[in-house]
SEZA-715402 format. One record per residue (C-alpha): z, x, y. Coordinates in steps of 0.5 Angstrom, whole numbers. Layout:
! residues N
<node><up>Z</up><east>X</east><north>Y</north></node>
...
***
This chain:
! residues 231
<node><up>0</up><east>0</east><north>0</north></node>
<node><up>-1</up><east>2</east><north>7</north></node>
<node><up>5</up><east>4</east><north>11</north></node>
<node><up>4</up><east>-1</east><north>17</north></node>
<node><up>10</up><east>3</east><north>21</north></node>
<node><up>6</up><east>10</east><north>21</north></node>
<node><up>4</up><east>12</east><north>27</north></node>
<node><up>-4</up><east>13</east><north>29</north></node>
<node><up>-7</up><east>19</east><north>27</north></node>
<node><up>-7</up><east>24</east><north>33</north></node>
<node><up>-14</up><east>26</east><north>35</north></node>
<node><up>-15</up><east>34</east><north>36</north></node>
<node><up>-19</up><east>32</east><north>42</north></node>
<node><up>-19</up><east>26</east><north>46</north></node>
<node><up>-25</up><east>21</east><north>46</north></node>
<node><up>-30</up><east>21</east><north>52</north></node>
<node><up>-30</up><east>15</east><north>56</north></node>
<node><up>-35</up><east>10</east><north>54</north></node>
<node><up>-38</up><east>10</east><north>61</north></node>
<node><up>-39</up><east>17</east><north>61</north></node>
<node><up>-42</up><east>17</east><north>54</north></node>
<node><up>-47</up><east>12</east><north>57</north></node>
<node><up>-49</up><east>16</east><north>63</north></node>
<node><up>-50</up><east>22</east><north>58</north></node>
<node><up>-54</up><east>18</east><north>54</north></node>
<node><up>-59</up><east>16</east><north>59</north></node>
<node><up>-60</up><east>23</east><north>62</north></node>
<node><up>-61</up><east>26</east><north>55</north></node>
<node><up>-65</up><east>20</east><north>52</north></node>
<node><up>-70</up><east>20</east><north>58</north></node>
<node><up>-70</up><east>27</east><north>58</north></node>
<node><up>-72</up><east>27</east><north>50</north></node>
<node><up>-78</up><east>23</east><north>51</north></node>
<node><up>-81</up><east>27</east><north>57</north></node>
<node><up>-79</up><east>33</east><north>53</north></node>
<node><up>-83</up><east>31</east><north>47</north></node>
<node><up>-89</up><east>28</east><north>51</north></node>
<node><up>-89</up><east>35</east><north>55</north></node>
<node><up>-90</up><east>38</east><north>48</north></node>
<node><up>-95</up><east>33</east><north>46</north></node>
<node><up>-91</up><east>30</east><north>41</north></node>
<node><up>-91</up><east>23</east><north>44</north></node>
<node><up>-96</up><east>20</east><north>48</north></node>
<node><up>-102</up><east>24</east><north>46</north></node>
<node><up>-106</up><east>27</east><north>51</north></node>
<node><up>-103</up><east>22</east><north>57</north></node>
<node><up>-96</up><east>24</east><north>55</north></node>
<node><up>-97</up><east>31</east><north>58</north></node>
<node><up>-97</up><east>27</east><north>65</north></node>
<node><up>-91</up><east>23</east><north>64</north></node>
<node><up>-86</up><east>27</east><north>67</north></node>
<node><up>-90</up><east>27</east><north>74</north></node>
<node><up>-91</up><east>20</east><north>73</north></node>
<node><up>-83</up><east>19</east><north>72</north></node>
<node><up>-82</up><east>23</east><north>79</north></node>
<node><up>-87</up><east>19</east><north>82</north></node>
<node><up>-84</up><east>12</east><north>80</north></node>
<node><up>-77</up><east>14</east><north>80</north></node>
<node><up>-76</up><east>20</east><north>84</north></node>
<node><up>-73</up><east>20</east><north>91</north></node>
<node><up>-76</up><east>23</east><north>97</north></node>
<node><up>-75</up><east>23</east><north>105</north></node>
<node><up>-82</up><east>18</east><north>105</north></node>
<node><up>-78</up><east>13</east><north>101</north></node>
<node><up>-72</up><east>13</east><north>106</north></node>
<node><up>-77</up><east>12</east><north>112</north></node>
<node><up>-81</up><east>7</east><north>108</north></node>
<node><up>-74</up><east>3</east><north>107</north></node>
<node><up>-71</up><east>4</east><north>114</north></node>
<node><up>-77</up><east>5</east><north>119</north></node>
<node><up>-82</up><east>0</east><north>115</north></node>
<node><up>-76</up><east>-5</east><north>113</north></node>
<node><up>-79</up><east>-4</east><north>106</north></node>
<node><up>-72</up><east>-7</east><north>102</north></node>
<node><up>-76</up><east>-8</east><north>95</north></node>
<node><up>-73</up><east>-7</east><north>89</north></node>
<node><up>-78</up><east>-2</east><north>87</north></node>
<node><up>-76</up><east>2</east><north>93</north></node>
<node><up>-68</up><east>1</east><north>93</north></node>
<node><up>-68</up><east>3</east><north>86</north></node>
<node><up>-70</up><east>10</east><north>87</north></node>
<node><up>-64</up><east>12</east><north>91</north></node>
<node><up>-61</up><east>12</east><north>84</north></node>
<node><up>-66</up><east>12</east><north>79</north></node>
<node><up>-68</up><east>19</east><north>81</north></node>
<node><up>-61</up><east>22</east><north>78</north></node>
<node><up>-64</up><east>20</east><north>71</north></node>
<node><up>-71</up><east>24</east><north>72</north></node>
<node><up>-71</up><east>32</east><north>71</north></node>
<node><up>-76</up><east>37</east><north>73</north></node>
<node><up>-75</up><east>40</east><north>66</north></node>
<node><up>-70</up><east>41</east><north>60</north></node>
<node><up>-66</up><east>46</east><north>62</north></node>
<node><up>-64</up><east>42</east><north>69</north></node>
<node><up>-63</up><east>36</east><north>64</north></node>
<node><up>-58</up><east>40</east><north>59</north></node>
<node><up>-54</up><east>43</east><north>64</north></node>
<node><up>-53</up><east>36</east><north>68</north></node>
<node><up>-52</up><east>32</east><north>62</north></node>
<node><up>-46</up><east>37</east><north>60</north></node>
<node><up>-43</up><east>37</east><north>67</north></node>
<node><up>-43</up><east>29</east><north>66</north></node>
<node><up>-39</up><east>30</east><north>60</north></node>
<node><up>-34</up><east>35</east><north>62</north></node>
<node><up>-33</up><east>32</east><north>69</north></node>
<node><up>-34</up><east>25</east><north>67</north></node>
<node><up>-28</up><east>26</east><north>61</north></node>
<node><up>-23</up><east>28</east><north>66</north></node>
<node><up>-25</up><east>23</east><north>71</north></node>
<node><up>-25</up><east>17</east><north>66</north></node>
<node><up>-19</up><east>19</east><north>63</north></node>
<node><up>-15</up><east>18</east><north>70</north></node>
<node><up>-20</up><east>12</east><north>73</north></node>
<node><up>-22</up><east>6</east><north>71</north></node>
<node><up>-29</up><east>6</east><north>67</north></node>
<node><up>-32</up><east>2</east><north>73</north></node>
<node><up>-29</up><east>7</east><north>78</north></node>
<node><up>-32</up><east>12</east><north>74</north></node>
<node><up>-39</up><east>9</east><north>74</north></node>
<node><up>-38</up><east>7</east><north>82</north></node>
<node><up>-36</up><east>15</east><north>84</north></node>
<node><up>-43</up><east>17</east><north>80</north></node>
<node><up>-48</up><east>12</east><north>82</north></node>
<node><up>-45</up><east>11</east><north>89</north></node>
<node><up>-45</up><east>19</east><north>90</north></node>
<node><up>-53</up><east>19</east><north>88</north></node>
<node><up>-54</up><east>13</east><north>93</north></node>
<node><up>-51</up><east>16</east><north>99</north></node>
<node><up>-53</up><east>23</east><north>97</north></node>
<node><up>-60</up><east>21</east><north>97</north></node>
<node><up>-59</up><east>17</east><north>104</north></node>
<node><up>-57</up><east>23</east><north>107</north></node>
<node><up>-62</up><east>28</east><north>104</north></node>
<node><up>-68</up><east>23</east><north>106</north></node>
<node><up>-65</up><east>22</east><north>113</north></node>
<node><up>-64</up><east>29</east><north>115</north></node>
<node><up>-69</up><east>33</east><north>111</north></node>
<node><up>-76</up><east>34</east><north>115</north></node>
<node><up>-80</up><east>36</east><north>110</north></node>
<node><up>-82</up><east>31</east><north>104</north></node>
<node><up>-79</up><east>35</east><north>98</north></node>
<node><up>-78</up><east>30</east><north>92</north></node>
<node><up>-71</up><east>30</east><north>90</north></node>
<node><up>-69</up><east>29</east><north>82</north></node>
<node><up>-64</up><east>30</east><north>78</north></node>
<node><up>-57</up><east>28</east><north>76</north></node>
<node><up>-53</up><east>33</east><north>80</north></node>
<node><up>-51</up><east>29</east><north>87</north></node>
<node><up>-48</up><east>24</east><north>82</north></node>
<node><up>-44</up><east>30</east><north>78</north></node>
<node><up>-42</up><east>33</east><north>85</north></node>
<node><up>-39</up><east>26</east><north>86</north></node>
<node><up>-35</up><east>27</east><north>80</north></node>
<node><up>-33</up><east>34</east><north>82</north></node>
<node><up>-30</up><east>30</east><north>88</north></node>
<node><up>-26</up><east>26</east><north>84</north></node>
<node><up>-24</up><east>31</east><north>80</north></node>
<node><up>-22</up><east>35</east><north>86</north></node>
<node><up>-18</up><east>29</east><north>89</north></node>
<node><up>-14</up><east>28</east><north>82</north></node>
<node><up>-12</up><east>36</east><north>82</north></node>
<node><up>-10</up><east>35</east><north>89</north></node>
<node><up>-6</up><east>29</east><north>88</north></node>
<node><up>-3</up><east>33</east><north>82</north></node>
<node><up>-2</up><east>39</east><north>86</north></node>
<node><up>2</up><east>36</east><north>91</north></node>
<node><up>7</up><east>32</east><north>86</north></node>
<node><up>9</up><east>39</east><north>83</north></node>
<node><up>9</up><east>42</east><north>90</north></node>
<node><up>4</up><east>47</east><north>89</north></node>
<node><up>-2</up><east>49</east><north>94</north></node>
<node><up>-7</up><east>43</east><north>94</north></node>
<node><up>-12</up><east>48</east><north>97</north></node>
<node><up>-13</up><east>50</east><north>89</north></node>
<node><up>-16</up><east>43</east><north>88</north></node>
<node><up>-22</up><east>46</east><north>91</north></node>
<node><up>-23</up><east>52</east><north>87</north></node>
<node><up>-29</up><east>49</east><north>83</north></node>
<node><up>-33</up><east>46</east><north>89</north></node>
<node><up>-32</up><east>53</east><north>93</north></node>
<node><up>-35</up><east>57</east><north>86</north></node>
<node><up>-41</up><east>52</east><north>86</north></node>
<node><up>-42</up><east>53</east><north>93</north></node>
<node><up>-42</up><east>60</east><north>93</north></node>
<node><up>-47</up><east>60</east><north>87</north></node>
<node><up>-51</up><east>56</east><north>91</north></node>
<node><up>-51</up><east>61</east><north>96</north></node>
<node><up>-52</up><east>67</east><north>92</north></node>
<node><up>-58</up><east>63</east><north>88</north></node>
<node><up>-61</up><east>62</east><north>95</north></node>
<node><up>-61</up><east>69</east><north>97</north></node>
<node><up>-64</up><east>71</east><north>91</north></node>
<node><up>-69</up><east>66</east><north>90</north></node>
<node><up>-70</up><east>62</east><north>96</north></node>
<node><up>-66</up><east>56</east><north>99</north></node>
<node><up>-67</up><east>49</east><north>96</north></node>
<node><up>-66</up><east>43</east><north>100</north></node>
<node><up>-62</up><east>39</east><north>94</north></node>
<node><up>-56</up><east>42</east><north>96</north></node>
<node><up>-56</up><east>37</east><north>102</north></node>
<node><up>-55</up><east>31</east><north>97</north></node>
<node><up>-50</up><east>35</east><north>92</north></node>
<node><up>-45</up><east>37</east><north>98</north></node>
<node><up>-46</up><east>29</east><north>100</north></node>
<node><up>-45</up><east>27</east><north>93</north></node>
<node><up>-38</up><east>31</east><north>93</north></node>
<node><up>-36</up><east>29</east><north>100</north></node>
<node><up>-37</up><east>22</east><north>97</north></node>
<node><up>-34</up><east>22</east><north>91</north></node>
<node><up>-28</up><east>25</east><north>94</north></node>
<node><up>-27</up><east>20</east><north>99</north></node>
<node><up>-29</up><east>14</east><north>95</north></node>
<node><up>-23</up><east>16</east><north>90</north></node>
<node><up>-18</up><east>14</east><north>96</north></node>
<node><up>-21</up><east>7</east><north>94</north></node>
<node><up>-22</up><east>7</east><north>87</north></node>
<node><up>-17</up><east>11</east><north>84</north></node>
<node><up>-11</up><east>7</east><north>81</north></node>
<node><up>-7</up><east>4</east><north>86</north></node>
<node><up>-13</up><east>4</east><north>91</north></node>
<node><up>-12</up><east>6</east><north>98</north></node>
<node><up>-5</up><east>3</east><north>99</north></node>
<node><up>-3</up><east>7</east><north>93</north></node>
<node><up>-6</up><east>13</east><north>97</north></node>
<node><up>-2</up><east>11</east><north>104</north></node>
<node><up>4</up><east>10</east><north>100</north></node>
<node><up>4</up><east>17</east><north>97</north></node>
<node><up>2</up><east>20</east><north>104</north></node>
<node><up>8</up><east>17</east><north>107</north></node>
<node><up>13</up><east>19</east><north>101</north></node>
<node><up>11</up><east>26</east><north>103</north></node>
***
């Protein structure tokens, strides 16, 4: 007979929140199709052009921003690009690193936030990152890849660390080590290989994720004010 009083087995690794798995599968699934098409294993002769077509149909660019804002084109086809660009990548390597970061950071954030809050951080960071990118950039350079959403998760990750360090009386600036390291790497790559304007969306994504965490973290903004007043 099974001992119903026995405690449940302890897993060696905490399960990844389902919403994070869904985001990862969306990134990985689309990239799998495009990579197979690039290799001629899917779609035949026309499959080689699927990635270019995906960038054209789902990608974002400053031209999209001006189409929406200046010409008032609020159609779904235009608005969806503020998010769908995050699931199209230039190549397998870009998608691989992005997907791994979604899993790693999403797991940490998803264990502290409600699933809907985790999803909101990712999606809103994509959208705001695209909006600022489109409004600021003069050249019509396409924006693709999940990294503004990833940086949004880094913002939420930094917020969680910032709270924990504050509760333990430690230096809260340590919460920003990860973003500092990543920005340092981006600066190094810019010196070696030239600057890419996608950093505008990435940095905006981080700021959005951190700011949004004030509202969607457990307790919301009221909880944030309570913690500040308690200090």
